[in-house]
N, C-alpha and C positions, 0 to 999 in steps of 0.2 A: 781566229776569233776576233770579234770587234771589241772596241774599247768598252762598249756598253755590256757585252757579255762578260768581259773580265771583271768589270765593276760589280755586276750582279753576282758572279761567283764569289768574289771577295766578301760581299755582304752576307751571303749564305754561310760561308765559312766562319765569319765573325759571329753570326747569330748562333750557329751550332756550338761554337766554342764557349760562348757566354751562357748558353741555355742551361748547362749543367751546373754552373756556378751562381745562377741568378737566385736571389732570395725569394721566399714566398711573398706574394703580394698580400697586403692587408686589406681589410674591408673598407677602411677609410683612407682616402689619399693622404699621404704623408705619415701615416701611422706605421708602426713597426710590426712585422710578422710575429706571431705568437711565440714561436720557438726557433730563434735563429740558429743556424748551424754553428757548431763549436769551431773556434778559430785555432788553427794549428800554426805553430811557428814560434818565432822569437817573442820575447816580452814586448818588443816595440810593435810588432804586428798586432798583438793582442790589445795593446794600449790604443793604437790607431783605430782598431775595430770598435773598441768601447767608446771612443770619442765620437766616431761616426754614428754609432747607435744612439748616443745621447743627443746628437744634433738632429737626427731623424725624429726622435721623441719630442724634442723642443719644437720642431717644425710642425709636427702633427698636432701638438697641443695648441700652438698659435693658430693653426688653421681652424680647429674646432672652436676656439674661443671667439673667433670672428663671427661665427654663426649666431643668429638670434635664437631665442628659446623655442620658437615654433619650428625652425629647421632642425634643431637638436631633437625635438620631440618626434619629428618625422624619422629620424635615425634611431629612435628608441633610447635616447640619452637625455640626461639633464646636466646642469652645470657641474654637479658633484661627480658625475660618471665620466667626465672627460679624461681625467688622468688614467683611470683604469682601462678605458677603451684604447687610449694611445699606447699604454705599456703592453697590454695583451694583444693589441692589433685586431680586435674584433669589436663589433658593436652589438 
């Protein structure tokens, strides 16, 4: 096998391995999926998962706040609906 074939095989293995663990994508970039999978493991793993979720929520909130009112209306949102859309992950 060539180096290119080995690299392609490695990418395929990595993609297959992460596919089953990948979170659901939200309708708005940066938003959080509606129902994330429960985190199993130690208290530290749960704390890190909660921190990461809060960071994704903050990033989604910031991204939507940058949009003007007309763009939010195109998404079916107003300024008051940003928080709910980010937390539920749908618009």
